[in-house]
C-alpha positions in Angstrom: 0.0 0.0 0.0 1.3 3.5 -0.7 2.7 5.4 2.3 0.7 8.4 3.5 2.2 11.7 2.5 3.5 13.6 5.6 2.0 17.1 6.2 4.3 19.8 4.8 5.9 22.0 7.5 5.4 25.6 7.0 8.7 27.4 6.6 7.6 30.4 4.7 7.3 33.0 7.6 5.9 33.8 11.1 2.4 33.4 12.3 0.4 36.4 13.4 0.8 35.4 17.1 4.6 35.3 16.8 4.6 38.7 15.2 2.5 40.1 18.0 4.7 38.7 20.6 7.9 40.0 18.9 6.3 43.5 18.5 5.3 43.5 22.2 8.8 42.5 23.4 10.3 45.1 21.1 8.0 47.8 22.5 8.9 46.9 26.0 12.6 47.2 25.1 12.1 50.6 23.5 10.2 51.8 26.7 13.0 50.5 28.9 15.7 52.0 26.8 13.9 55.4 26.7 13.6 55.4 30.5 17.2 54.4 30.9 18.4 57.2 28.7 16.2 59.7 30.5 17.5 58.5 33.9 21.1 58.6 32.7 20.7 62.2 31.4 19.0 63.3 34.6 21.8 61.9 36.7 24.4 63.5 34.4 22.7 66.9 34.7 22.5 66.7 38.5 26.1 65.7 38.7 27.2 68.4 36.3 25.4 71.1 38.4 26.9 69.8 41.6 30.4 69.7 40.1 30.0 73.3 38.8 28.8 74.5 42.2 31.7 72.7 43.9 34.1 74.1 41.4 32.9 77.6 42.2 33.5 77.0 45.9 36.9 75.6 45.3 37.8 78.5 43.1 36.5 81.0 45.7 38.6 79.3 48.5 41.8 79.4 46.3 41.1 83.1 45.5 40.7 84.0 49.2 44.0 82.2 50.0 45.8 83.9 47.2 44.6 87.4 48.1 45.2 87.1 51.9 48.6 85.5 51.6 49.9 88.2 49.2 49.6 91.2 51.5 52.8 93.3 51.3 54.4 94.1 54.7 57.1 96.4 55.8 60.7 95.0 56.0 60.7 95.4 59.8 59.8 91.7 60.2 63.0 90.7 58.5 65.1 93.1 60.7 63.3 92.0 63.9 62.5 88.3 63.6 59.4 87.3 65.4 57.8 90.8 65.2 54.3 90.9 63.7 54.0 91.8 60.1 52.9 95.4 59.5 50.8 96.0 56.4 50.4 99.2 54.5 46.7 99.2 55.5 44.5 96.5 57.0 41.0 97.0 58.5 38.6 94.2 59.0 35.0 94.0 60.3 32.7 91.1 60.7 31.2 91.7 57.2 33.9 93.4 55.3 37.7 93.3 54.9 39.7 96.2 53.5 43.4 96.2 52.9 46.2 97.1 50.5 47.3 94.0 48.6 48.8 93.0 45.3 47.0 92.1 42.2 48.4 90.8 38.9 48.8 93.4 36.1 48.6 90.9 33.3 52.2 91.6 32.3 53.9 89.1 34.7 54.1 91.6 37.6 51.9 92.6 40.6 50.8 96.1 41.5 49.5 97.3 44.9 45.8 97.8 45.0 43.2 98.9 47.5 41.1 95.8 48.0 37.7 95.3 49.7 36.0 92.0 50.2 32.3 92.2 51.0 28.8 91.1 50.2 26.7 93.2 47.9 23.1 91.9 47.9 23.7 88.2 47.5 26.9 88.6 45.6 30.3 88.1 47.0 32.5 90.7 45.3 36.0 92.1 45.4 36.2 95.8 45.0 39.6 97.1 44.0 41.4 100.1 42.6 45.1 101.0 42.1 46.8 102.1 45.3 48.3 105.6 45.1 50.9 106.9 47.5 50.2 110.5 46.4 46.9 112.4 46.3 46.8 114.1 42.9 43.6 114.6 41.0 40.4 112.4 41.3 40.9 108.9 42.6 40.9 106.1 40.1 37.7 104.4 39.3 37.0 101.2 41.4 36.5 97.9 39.7 33.9 95.4 41.1 34.4 91.8 40.3 31.9 89.1 41.3 33.4 86.1 43.0 30.4 84.0 44.0 26.6 84.6 43.8 23.7 83.3 45.9 25.5 84.0 49.2 23.2 84.8 52.2 25.9 85.5 54.8 29.6 86.5 54.9 31.4 86.6 58.2 35.1 87.4 58.9 36.9 86.7 62.2 40.5 87.5 63.2 42.7 85.5 65.5 45.2 87.5 67.6 45.8 89.4 70.8 42.9 91.8 71.6 45.4 94.3 73.1 49.1 94.6 73.5 48.8 93.7 77.2 46.7 90.6 76.6 48.3 87.3 77.4 46.5 84.9 75.0 45.0 85.4 71.5 41.3 84.9 70.7 38.9 85.3 67.8 37.8 88.9 67.3 35.0 90.3 65.2 37.1 93.3 64.1 40.8 94.0 63.5 42.2 97.5 63.0 45.8 97.2 61.6 48.3 98.0 60.4 49.6 94.8 62.1 48.3 91.6 60.6 46.3 89.1 62.6 47.7 85.6 62.9 44.7 84.0 61.2 41.6 85.1 59.3 38.5 82.9 59.3 36.0 83.2 56.5 32.4 81.8 56.8 29.9 81.8 54.0 26.2 80.9 54.5 23.7 79.9 51.8 19.9 79.4 51.7 18.1 76.4 53.1 17.3 75.1 49.6 20.9 75.6 48.4 22.9 72.3 48.6 26.2 74.1 48.8 28.2 73.8 52.0 31.2 76.0 52.9 33.4 74.7 55.8 35.3 77.4 57.7 38.3 78.7 55.7 41.2 79.8 57.8 44.1 81.7 56.2 47.4 82.8 57.8 48.2 86.2 56.2 51.7 86.3 57.7 52.7 83.3 55.7 
């Protein structure tokens, strides 16, 4: 007797059910990939903002150290070792510091300048103008440069002897030179919603 002919196996394509399953899986993959890309971009943006804010704080700290450790003093300290450094001018309050320092001229040299560090609104600024020994004509126009914005509080403190007869130094809210304090402490405060944090920065001007 003739053998029965086996049923031909369909190899010409996919069934409708297989196509629906494949499209569903592909859709889930697209949704997961889209959410993953959005999450990655969000994390990258948050990290970039935090790095930028941290970079601003680091740059501000370096600027403070540079400005306060380049205060020119009289040569009496080298003649009398151990004597306190005497600046051309130095007057500090709790919210403002004014002194004669040195700023780069852009030609590889430094020039003396009248410098004021203070808070204007919520902007931490350095106000400076060229220092003149003589008084001739109108004073030069002051230049205001922004250091950091979004600052709610600026506080200076000065470590040294409160009087020549005092036996031990302490932190003071004001310092009237021309002698330099041993240390200067700088505190910055930000708003409650601001994630930036500023640890106390302590600088030794005599160094």
